[in-house]
Every structure is written in C-alpha cells, then in structure tokens.
N, CA, C and O atoms as CSV, one atom per row, in Angstrom:
chain,resi,resn,atom,element,x,y,z
A,1,MET,N,N,1.207,-0.722,0.325
A,1,MET,CA,C,0.044,0.313,-0.029
A,1,MET,C,C,0.572,1.177,0.028
A,1,MET,O,O,1.367,1.200,0.968
A,2,LEU,N,N,0.531,2.382,-0.829
A,2,LEU,CA,C,1.341,3.921,-0.706
A,2,LEU,C,C,0.667,4.682,-0.609
A,2,LEU,O,O,-0.476,4.404,-0.245
A,3,THR,N,N,0.975,5.804,-0.840
A,3,THR,CA,C,-0.066,7.215,-0.499
A,3,THR,C,C,1.419,8.016,-1.928
A,3,THR,O,O,2.550,7.753,-2.338
A,4,ARG,N,N,0.365,8.997,-2.115
A,4,ARG,CA,C,0.920,9.343,-3.405
A,4,ARG,C,C,0.323,10.995,-2.755
A,4,ARG,O,O,-0.773,11.173,-2.224
A,5,GLU,N,N,1.536,12.195,-3.016
A,5,GLU,CA,C,1.946,13.539,-2.834
A,5,GLU,C,C,-0.144,14.077,-3.973
A,5,GLU,O,O,-1.151,13.377,-3.873
A,6,PRO,N,N,-0.069,15.148,-4.670
A,6,PRO,CA,C,-1.047,15.527,-5.392
A,6,PRO,C,C,-0.719,15.585,-6.755
A,6,PRO,O,O,-1.429,15.386,-7.740
A,7,ASP,N,N,1.136,16.058,-6.609
A,7,ASP,CA,C,1.943,15.768,-7.934
A,7,ASP,C,C,2.225,14.138,-8.161
A,7,ASP,O,O,2.885,13.622,-9.063
A,8,GLY,N,N,1.761,13.710,-7.436
A,8,GLY,CA,C,1.732,12.053,-7.890
A,8,GLY,C,C,3.037,11.256,-6.882
A,8,GLY,O,O,3.050,10.039,-6.702
A,9,THR,N,N,3.777,11.930,-6.469
A,9,THR,CA,C,5.144,11.711,-6.133
A,9,THR,C,C,4.529,10.678,-4.904
A,9,THR,O,O,3.670,11.042,-4.101
A,10,ILE,N,N,5.276,9.043,-4.937
A,10,ILE,CA,C,5.317,8.354,-3.670
A,10,ILE,C,C,5.904,8.998,-2.294
A,10,ILE,O,O,7.109,9.228,-2.202
A,11,SER,N,N,5.076,9.257,-1.316
A,11,SER,CA,C,5.532,9.509,0.072
A,11,SER,C,C,5.410,8.975,0.596
A,11,SER,O,O,5.822,9.370,1.686
A,12,GLY,N,N,4.705,7.346,0.666
A,12,GLY,CA,C,4.690,6.703,2.110
A,12,GLY,C,C,4.680,5.180,1.546
A,12,GLY,O,O,4.483,5.137,0.331
A,13,ILE,N,N,4.821,4.148,2.066
A,13,ILE,CA,C,4.955,2.812,1.961
A,13,ILE,C,C,5.137,1.781,2.243
A,13,ILE,O,O,6.313,1.427,2.323
A,14,THR,N,N,3.976,0.725,2.551
A,14,THR,CA,C,4.058,-0.195,3.648
A,14,THR,C,C,3.635,-1.327,3.524
A,14,THR,O,O,2.494,-1.235,3.069
A,15,ASP,N,N,4.075,-2.973,3.761
A,15,ASP,CA,C,4.170,-4.167,3.061
A,15,ASP,C,C,3.740,-4.956,3.960
A,15,ASP,O,O,4.042,-5.012,5.153
A,16,MET,N,N,2.946,-5.632,3.291
A,16,MET,CA,C,2.749,-7.224,4.702
A,16,MET,C,C,3.313,-8.299,3.763
A,16,MET,O,O,3.437,-8.090,2.556
A,17,ASN,N,N,3.706,-9.642,4.447
A,17,ASN,CA,C,3.947,-11.030,3.585
A,17,ASN,C,C,2.491,-11.992,4.535
A,17,ASN,O,O,2.190,-12.046,5.728
A,18,TYR,N,N,1.793,-12.738,3.056
A,18,TYR,CA,C,1.281,-13.828,4.016
A,18,TYR,C,C,1.686,-14.613,3.294
A,18,TYR,O,O,2.173,-14.261,2.219
A,19,ALA,N,N,1.601,-16.068,3.702
A,19,ALA,CA,C,2.203,-17.040,3.714
A,19,ALA,C,C,0.810,-18.115,4.216
A,19,ALA,O,O,0.538,-18.271,5.407
A,20,PRO,N,N,0.144,-18.689,3.260
A,20,PRO,CA,C,-0.580,-19.708,4.115
A,20,PRO,C,C,-0.334,-20.660,4.371
A,20,PRO,O,O,-1.341,-21.367,4.328
A,21,TYR,N,N,0.726,-21.310,4.721
A,21,TYR,CA,C,0.976,-22.156,5.834
A,21,TYR,C,C,1.673,-21.959,6.799
A,21,TYR,O,O,2.543,-22.630,7.354
A,22,LYS,N,N,1.056,-20.567,7.054
A,22,LYS,CA,C,1.460,-19.771,8.715
A,22,LYS,C,C,-0.149,-19.102,8.461
A,22,LYS,O,O,-0.491,-17.921,8.534
A,23,ALA,N,N,-1.046,-20.417,8.113
A,23,ALA,CA,C,-2.255,-19.463,7.919
A,23,ALA,C,C,-2.756,-18.720,9.152
A,23,ALA,O,O,-3.439,-17.764,8.785
A,24,GLN,N,N,-2.676,-18.799,10.375
A,24,GLN,CA,C,-2.990,-17.427,11.800
A,24,GLN,C,C,-2.083,-16.567,11.219
A,24,GLN,O,O,-2.784,-15.858,10.497
A,25,PHE,N,N,-0.759,-16.156,11.092
A,25,PHE,CA,C,0.005,-15.206,11.285
A,25,PHE,C,C,0.181,-14.607,9.924
A,25,PHE,O,O,0.286,-15.304,8.914
A,26,ILE,N,N,0.207,-13.470,9.922
A,26,ILE,CA,C,0.966,-12.418,8.648
A,26,ILE,C,C,2.032,-11.196,9.582
A,26,ILE,O,O,2.026,-10.754,10.731
A,27,GLU,N,N,2.573,-11.065,8.796
A,27,GLU,CA,C,4.164,-10.125,8.885
A,27,GLU,C,C,3.724,-8.699,8.144
A,27,GLU,O,O,3.052,-8.694,7.112
A,28,GLN,N,N,4.175,-7.534,8.783
A,28,GLN,CA,C,3.960,-6.630,8.987
A,28,GLN,C,C,5.647,-6.447,8.591
A,28,GLN,O,O,6.456,-6.776,9.458
A,29,GLY,N,N,6.254,-5.812,7.009
A,29,GLY,CA,C,7.279,-5.549,6.563
A,29,GLY,C,C,7.692,-4.174,6.917
A,29,GLY,O,O,7.898,-3.674,8.022
A,30,PHE,N,N,7.761,-3.715,5.813
A,30,PHE,CA,C,8.309,-2.225,5.696
A,30,PHE,C,C,7.464,-0.942,6.004
A,30,PHE,O,O,6.634,-0.824,5.103
A,31,THR,N,N,7.372,-0.115,6.761
A,31,THR,CA,C,6.759,0.932,6.544
A,31,THR,C,C,8.065,2.449,6.829
A,31,THR,O,O,8.922,2.603,7.699
A,32,GLY,N,N,7.682,3.257,5.727
A,32,GLY,CA,C,8.996,4.411,5.362
A,32,GLY,C,C,8.008,5.657,4.854
A,32,GLY,O,O,7.217,5.527,3.919
A,33,VAL,N,N,8.139,6.584,5.434
A,33,VAL,CA,C,7.775,8.296,4.720
A,33,VAL,C,C,8.549,8.504,4.628
A,33,VAL,O,O,9.533,8.325,5.345
A,34,ARG,N,N,8.369,9.132,3.381
A,34,ARG,CA,C,10.057,10.314,2.361
A,34,ARG,C,C,9.970,11.703,4.081
A,34,ARG,O,O,9.086,12.067,4.856
A,35,ALA,N,N,10.975,11.906,3.950
A,35,ALA,CA,C,11.023,13.090,4.814
A,35,ALA,C,C,10.612,13.987,4.329
A,35,ALA,O,O,10.567,14.670,5.352
A,36,ASP,N,N,10.314,14.499,3.728
A,36,ASP,CA,C,9.443,15.637,3.691
A,36,ASP,C,C,7.667,15.566,3.819
A,36,ASP,O,O,6.806,16.436,3.692
A,37,ALA,N,N,7.621,14.517,4.042
A,37,ALA,CA,C,5.823,14.086,3.961
A,37,ALA,C,C,6.068,13.548,5.663
A,37,ALA,O,O,5.408,12.588,6.061
A,38,ARG,N,N,6.513,13.863,6.083
A,38,ARG,CA,C,6.757,13.118,7.851
A,38,ARG,C,C,5.500,14.160,8.415
A,38,ARG,O,O,4.962,15.093,7.819
A,39,GLY,N,N,5.197,13.515,10.090
A,39,GLY,CA,C,4.527,14.982,10.633
A,39,GLY,C,C,3.266,15.051,10.086
A,39,GLY,O,O,2.677,16.047,10.506
A,40,ARG,N,N,2.573,14.350,9.269
A,40,ARG,CA,C,1.372,14.221,8.738
A,40,ARG,C,C,0.485,12.818,9.340
A,40,ARG,O,O,-0.686,12.612,9.020
A,41,GLY,N,N,1.103,12.110,10.062
A,41,GLY,CA,C,0.603,11.167,9.925
A,41,GLY,C,C,0.278,9.497,8.943
A,41,GLY,O,O,-0.397,8.475,9.068
A,42,LEU,N,N,1.134,10.028,8.107
A,42,LEU,CA,C,1.527,8.811,7.416
A,42,LEU,C,C,1.171,7.519,7.538
A,42,LEU,O,O,0.289,6.754,7.147
A,43,GLY,N,N,2.263,7.522,8.292
A,43,GLY,CA,C,2.983,5.850,8.649
A,43,GLY,C,C,1.938,4.919,9.450
A,43,GLY,O,O,1.778,3.706,9.317
A,44,LYS,N,N,1.195,5.905,10.415
A,44,LYS,CA,C,-0.100,5.514,10.970
A,44,LYS,C,C,-1.090,5.171,10.278
A,44,LYS,O,O,-1.768,4.202,10.618
A,45,TRP,N,N,-1.391,5.949,9.091
A,45,TRP,CA,C,-2.558,6.033,8.719
A,45,TRP,C,C,-2.450,4.337,7.441
A,45,TRP,O,O,-3.260,3.511,7.021
A,46,LEU,N,N,-0.881,4.611,7.275
A,46,LEU,CA,C,-0.616,3.407,6.249
A,46,LEU,C,C,-0.712,1.828,6.949
A,46,LEU,O,O,-1.487,0.899,6.721
A,47,LYS,N,N,0.157,1.932,7.671
A,47,LYS,CA,C,-0.524,0.302,8.316
A,47,LYS,C,C,-1.733,0.366,9.042
A,47,LYS,O,O,-2.127,-0.759,9.348
A,48,ALA,N,N,-2.500,1.333,9.444
A,48,ALA,CA,C,-3.776,1.080,9.951
A,48,ALA,C,C,-4.924,0.348,8.447
A,48,ALA,O,O,-5.655,-0.641,8.500
A,49,ALA,N,N,-4.667,1.329,7.206
A,49,ALA,CA,C,-5.160,0.970,6.089
A,49,ALA,C,C,-4.792,-0.406,6.246
A,49,ALA,O,O,-5.546,-1.333,6.540
A,50,MET,N,N,-3.347,-0.458,5.982
A,50,MET,CA,C,-2.917,-2.047,5.546
A,50,MET,C,C,-3.795,-3.106,6.244
A,50,MET,O,O,-4.458,-3.942,5.631
A,51,LEU,N,N,-3.734,-2.988,7.597
A,51,LEU,CA,C,-3.911,-3.695,8.498
A,51,LEU,C,C,-5.671,-4.187,8.609
A,51,LEU,O,O,-5.814,-5.252,9.209
A,52,LEU,N,N,-7.007,-3.518,8.095
A,52,LEU,CA,C,-8.085,-3.409,7.980
A,52,LEU,C,C,-8.393,-3.835,6.620
A,52,LEU,O,O,-9.464,-4.392,6.377
A,53,HIS,N,N,-7.327,-3.557,5.517
A,53,HIS,CA,C,-7.636,-4.186,4.428
A,53,HIS,C,C,-6.643,-6.120,4.547
A,53,HIS,O,O,-6.922,-7.148,3.930
A,54,VAL,N,N,-6.305,-6.044,4.861
A,54,VAL,CA,C,-5.629,-7.683,5.499
A,54,VAL,C,C,-6.348,-8.137,5.835
A,54,VAL,O,O,-6.595,-9.217,5.299
A,55,ARG,N,N,-7.491,-7.541,7.295
A,55,ARG,CA,C,-8.199,-8.309,7.662
A,55,ARG,C,C,-10.011,-8.737,7.222
A,55,ARG,O,O,-10.737,-9.624,7.670
A,56,GLU,N,N,-10.289,-7.575,6.083
A,56,GLU,CA,C,-11.273,-8.026,5.223
A,56,GLU,C,C,-10.540,-9.216,3.968
A,56,GLU,O,O,-11.339,-10.015,3.480
A,57,ILE,N,N,-9.647,-9.259,3.685
A,57,ILE,CA,C,-9.123,-10.121,3.215
A,57,ILE,C,C,-9.068,-11.726,3.694
A,57,ILE,O,O,-9.424,-12.695,3.023
A,58,HIS,N,N,-8.509,-11.724,5.070
A,58,HIS,CA,C,-7.957,-12.733,5.061
A,58,HIS,C,C,-8.459,-13.023,6.706
A,58,HIS,O,O,-7.515,-13.443,7.376
A,59,PRO,N,N,-9.749,-12.882,7.481
A,59,PRO,CA,C,-10.552,-12.585,8.905
A,59,PRO,C,C,-10.138,-13.761,9.514
A,59,PRO,O,O,-10.587,-14.034,10.627
A,60,HIS,N,N,-9.497,-14.364,9.062
A,60,HIS,CA,C,-8.894,-15.897,9.977
A,60,HIS,C,C,-7.795,-15.756,10.696
A,60,HIS,O,O,-7.266,-16.593,11.427
A,61,LEU,N,N,-7.371,-14.358,10.402
A,61,LEU,CA,C,-5.811,-14.140,10.885
A,61,LEU,C,C,-5.472,-13.956,12.062
A,61,LEU,O,O,-6.409,-13.205,12.332
A,62,GLU,N,N,-4.846,-14.024,13.101
A,62,GLU,CA,C,-5.067,-14.160,14.727
A,62,GLU,C,C,-3.372,-13.118,14.773
A,62,GLU,O,O,-3.369,-12.324,15.714
A,63,THR,N,N,-2.563,-13.100,14.227
A,63,THR,CA,C,-1.807,-12.729,15.077
A,63,THR,C,C,-1.023,-11.833,13.622
A,63,THR,O,O,-0.883,-12.384,12.530
A,64,VAL,N,N,-0.630,-10.545,13.877
A,64,VAL,CA,C,0.062,-9.668,13.562
A,64,VAL,C,C,2.043,-9.421,14.129
A,64,VAL,O,O,2.379,-8.800,15.137
A,65,ILE,N,N,2.663,-9.856,13.498
A,65,ILE,CA,C,4.134,-9.756,13.688
A,65,ILE,C,C,4.708,-8.667,12.422
A,65,ILE,O,O,4.518,-8.488,11.219
A,66,THR,N,N,5.466,-8.131,13.460
A,66,THR,CA,C,6.205,-6.776,12.926
A,66,THR,C,C,8.028,-6.591,14.261
A,66,THR,O,O,8.203,-6.771,15.466
A,67,GLY,N,N,8.858,-6.200,13.193
A,67,GLY,CA,C,10.344,-6.060,13.364
A,67,GLY,C,C,10.069,-4.715,13.785
A,67,GLY,O,O,9.015,-4.214,13.394
A,68,ASN,N,N,10.896,-3.997,14.571
A,68,ASN,CA,C,11.315,-2.725,15.066
A,68,ASN,C,C,12.818,-2.621,15.103
A,68,ASN,O,O,13.607,-3.522,15.386
A,69,ALA,N,N,13.063,-1.474,14.798
A,69,ALA,CA,C,15.031,-1.168,15.263
A,69,ALA,C,C,14.457,-0.191,16.527
A,69,ALA,O,O,13.758,0.821,16.470
A,70,ALA,N,N,15.057,-0.931,17.730
A,70,ALA,CA,C,15.101,0.595,19.010
A,70,ALA,C,C,15.486,1.808,18.674
A,70,ALA,O,O,15.421,2.476,19.706
A,71,SER,N,N,15.718,2.223,18.121
A,71,SER,CA,C,16.667,3.475,17.069
A,71,SER,C,C,15.516,4.136,16.552
A,71,SER,O,O,15.761,5.341,16.610
A,72,ASN,N,N,14.168,3.908,15.983
A,72,ASN,CA,C,13.492,4.524,15.219
A,72,ASN,C,C,11.813,4.994,16.069
A,72,ASN,O,O,10.628,4.683,15.945
A,73,GLY,N,N,12.748,6.015,17.040
A,73,GLY,CA,C,11.384,6.314,18.081
A,73,GLY,C,C,9.984,6.407,17.107
A,73,GLY,O,O,8.966,5.810,17.456
A,74,PRO,N,N,10.017,6.970,16.232
A,74,PRO,CA,C,8.753,7.328,16.108
A,74,PRO,C,C,8.193,6.081,15.118
A,74,PRO,O,O,6.966,5.995,15.082
A,75,MET,N,N,9.063,4.958,14.191
A,75,MET,CA,C,7.792,3.785,14.334
A,75,MET,C,C,7.560,3.238,15.925
A,75,MET,O,O,6.410,3.429,16.320
A,76,LEU,N,N,8.314,2.700,16.732
A,76,LEU,CA,C,8.256,2.276,17.618
A,76,LEU,C,C,6.758,3.041,18.150
A,76,LEU,O,O,5.883,2.324,18.636
A,77,ALA,N,N,6.526,4.671,18.005
A,77,ALA,CA,C,5.082,5.073,18.601
A,77,ALA,C,C,4.278,5.117,18.135
A,77,ALA,O,O,3.400,5.837,18.609
A,78,ILE,N,N,4.037,4.432,16.975
A,78,ILE,CA,C,3.600,4.210,16.086
A,78,ILE,C,C,3.101,3.278,16.370
A,78,ILE,O,O,1.905,3.358,16.652
A,79,ASN,N,N,4.009,1.494,16.452
A,79,ASN,CA,C,3.658,0.176,16.951
A,79,ASN,C,C,2.918,0.517,18.586
A,79,ASN,O,O,2.016,-0.280,18.846
A,80,LYS,N,N,3.094,1.213,19.308
A,80,LYS,CA,C,2.605,1.005,20.148
A,80,LYS,C,C,0.999,1.480,20.616
A,80,LYS,O,O,0.104,0.927,21.255
A,81,ARG,N,N,1.162,2.896,19.889
A,81,ARG,CA,C,0.239,3.140,19.754
A,81,ARG,C,C,-1.107,1.990,19.414
A,81,ARG,O,O,-2.055,1.530,20.050
A,82,MET,N,N,-0.410,1.829,17.699
A,82,MET,CA,C,-1.649,0.408,17.727
A,82,MET,C,C,-1.393,-0.631,18.650
A,82,MET,O,O,-1.973,-1.534,18.046
A,83,GLY,N,N,-0.996,-1.109,19.564
A,83,GLY,CA,C,-1.115,-2.153,20.390
A,83,GLY,C,C,-0.023,-3.040,19.860
A,83,GLY,O,O,-0.410,-4.184,19.622
A,84,PHE,N,N,1.050,-2.835,19.653
A,84,PHE,CA,C,1.988,-4.239,19.323
A,84,PHE,C,C,2.504,-3.844,20.806
A,84,PHE,O,O,2.328,-2.820,21.466
A,85,LYS,N,N,3.166,-4.973,21.066
A,85,LYS,CA,C,3.694,-5.339,22.347
A,85,LYS,C,C,5.185,-6.505,21.827
A,85,LYS,O,O,5.257,-7.376,20.960
A,86,GLU,N,N,6.166,-5.992,22.806
A,86,GLU,CA,C,7.836,-6.741,22.523
A,86,GLU,C,C,7.345,-8.295,22.465
A,86,GLU,O,O,6.293,-8.360,23.102
A,87,HIS,N,N,7.615,-9.254,22.072
A,87,HIS,CA,C,7.577,-10.812,21.995
A,87,HIS,C,C,8.397,-11.385,22.452
A,87,HIS,O,O,8.394,-12.194,23.380
A,88,ARG,N,N,9.495,-10.854,21.574
A,88,ARG,CA,C,11.256,-10.864,21.186
A,88,ARG,C,C,11.874,-10.418,20.998
A,88,ARG,O,O,11.607,-9.774,19.983
A,89,ALA,N,N,13.398,-10.110,21.567
A,89,ALA,CA,C,14.294,-9.597,21.307
A,89,ALA,C,C,15.107,-9.678,20.495
A,89,ALA,O,O,15.250,-10.898,20.588
A,90,GLY,N,N,16.152,-9.250,19.347
A,90,GLY,CA,C,16.772,-9.800,18.534
A,90,GLY,C,C,17.615,-8.672,18.091
A,90,GLY,O,O,17.236,-7.502,18.137
A,91,ASN,N,N,18.962,-9.121,17.589
A,91,ASN,CA,C,19.860,-8.508,17.674
A,91,ASN,C,C,20.730,-8.325,16.313
A,91,ASN,O,O,21.765,-8.950,16.544
A,92,GLU,N,N,20.813,-7.784,15.036
A,92,GLU,CA,C,21.437,-7.855,14.163
A,92,GLU,C,C,22.161,-6.742,13.859
A,92,GLU,O,O,21.834,-5.573,14.066
A,93,TYR,N,N,23.467,-7.284,13.205
A,93,TYR,CA,C,24.831,-6.441,13.069
A,93,TYR,C,C,25.114,-6.298,11.854
A,93,TYR,O,O,24.700,-7.087,11.004
A,94,GLN,N,N,25.979,-5.112,11.535
A,94,GLN,CA,C,26.070,-4.728,10.052
A,94,GLN,C,C,27.781,-4.653,9.794
A,94,GLN,O,O,28.635,-4.658,10.681
A,95,ILE,N,N,27.936,-4.606,8.792
A,95,ILE,CA,C,29.313,-5.069,8.322
A,95,ILE,C,C,29.825,-4.707,6.800
A,95,ILE,O,O,29.244,-5.114,5.793
A,96,THR,N,N,31.052,-3.847,6.785
A,96,THR,CA,C,31.092,-3.493,5.086
A,96,THR,C,C,31.836,-4.691,4.733
A,96,THR,O,O,32.552,-5.245,5.567
A,97,LEU,N,N,31.718,-5.091,3.630
A,97,LEU,CA,C,32.113,-6.156,2.956
A,97,LEU,C,C,33.948,-5.747,3.085
A,97,LEU,O,O,34.665,-6.743,3.191
A,98,GLU,N,N,34.311,-5.056,3.081
A,98,GLU,CA,C,36.080,-4.820,3.091
A,98,GLU,C,C,36.260,-5.118,4.649
A,98,GLU,O,O,37.059,-5.948,5.081
A,99,LYS,N,N,35.323,-4.248,5.524
A,99,LYS,CA,C,35.947,-5.127,7.199
A,99,LYS,C,C,35.752,-6.506,7.122
A,99,LYS,O,O,36.571,-7.231,7.687
A,100,LEU,N,N,34.827,-6.985,6.534
A,100,LEU,CA,C,34.705,-8.333,6.661
A,100,LEU,C,C,35.910,-9.221,6.050
A,100,LEU,O,O,36.398,-10.108,6.749
A,101,ARG,N,N,36.400,-8.971,4.702
A,101,ARG,CA,C,37.330,-9.431,3.995
A,101,ARG,C,C,38.618,-9.485,5.036
A,101,ARG,O,O,39.414,-10.410,5.202
A,102,GLU,N,N,38.551,-7.955,5.800
A,102,GLU,CA,C,40.079,-7.802,6.373
A,102,GLU,C,C,39.706,-8.847,7.727
A,102,GLU,O,O,40.618,-9.670,7.794
A,103,ALA,N,N,39.013,-9.011,8.466
A,103,ALA,CA,C,38.624,-9.480,9.822
A,103,ALA,C,C,38.910,-11.272,8.852
A,103,ALA,O,O,39.217,-12.221,9.573
A,104,SER,N,N,38.804,-11.465,7.671
A,104,SER,CA,C,38.656,-12.930,7.265
A,104,SER,C,C,39.910,-13.428,7.126
A,104,SER,O,O,40.046,-14.649,7.053
A,105,ARG,N,N,40.981,-12.608,7.069
A,105,ARG,CA,C,42.349,-12.589,6.183
A,105,ARG,C,C,43.357,-12.733,7.819
A,105,ARG,O,O,44.531,-13.064,7.651
A,106,ARG,N,N,42.928,-12.506,9.194
A,106,ARG,CA,C,43.287,-11.941,10.021
A,106,ARG,C,C,43.818,-13.732,10.908
A,106,ARG,O,O,42.934,-14.511,11.264
A,107,PRO,N,N,44.704,-13.924,11.026
A,107,PRO,CA,C,44.515,-15.270,12.393
A,107,PRO,C,C,43.672,-15.085,12.889
A,107,PRO,O,O,43.100,-13.998,12.959
A,108,THR,N,N,43.266,-16.376,13.509
A,108,THR,CA,C,42.392,-16.875,14.633
A,108,THR,C,C,43.192,-16.162,16.075
A,108,THR,O,O,44.320,-16.054,16.557
A,109,GLY,N,N,41.915,-15.817,16.335
A,109,GLY,CA,C,42.204,-15.053,18.156
A,109,GLY,C,C,42.589,-13.873,17.933
A,109,GLY,O,O,42.535,-13.144,18.923
A,110,SER,N,N,42.992,-13.370,16.912
A,110,SER,CA,C,43.133,-11.723,16.967
A,110,SER,C,C,42.266,-10.911,17.074
A,110,SER,O,O,42.544,-9.712,17.099
C-alpha cells in the first residue's frame, strides 16, 4: 500500500507478507515515509489501512508480526499506539564487505 502526493510522488509505503502455510499469522514488513512528508500521520494511516484491508481478505488471521529497530522512535511510537507489544528481542549486526575481508584474513584469536 502506498500514498501519493497531489503531484503523483510516492510519499509513503508499507507492505505485508502472508504465507498460507502459516495461516494464522501475517508479517508487517517495511513502512516508510519520505522525510519531506513526515509529521502528517502517514505512517500510522498506512499501517492501519493495510491492517484493515488484510482483515477483510484474511479474517482468520490471529497475529500480526512486525519488527522495529530500537533506534526508530517514530515507528516505535506508532507500533505502541497500535497495540503491538514486544514478544522477542533480537540483534542484527552490520559490517562492510571490506571490513569482513580484513577480518577473514586475520589469524584466529586476533
């Protein structure tokens, strides 16, 4: 689902993933709003509109799963306001390809 500005520019987007083999679950994926369109509630509107749409198509769903970076305060606020609760915390790490190459050339234990 996406929003467009009057000139046609995409200002926000959200997606969900459904897999029939996990029939009671749906995953809320990416939600993003362009920096110049923030502050108008588009993120909340997109997530809510998508959830309402999905509920019409898949009324049997019981659980919506989403992820959120702890550093993304605005999206944490949206998710909290919508009623999402932390179920399981996790960590992700990033490394550049060059740093990975350097690390793989070093002897073990360095």
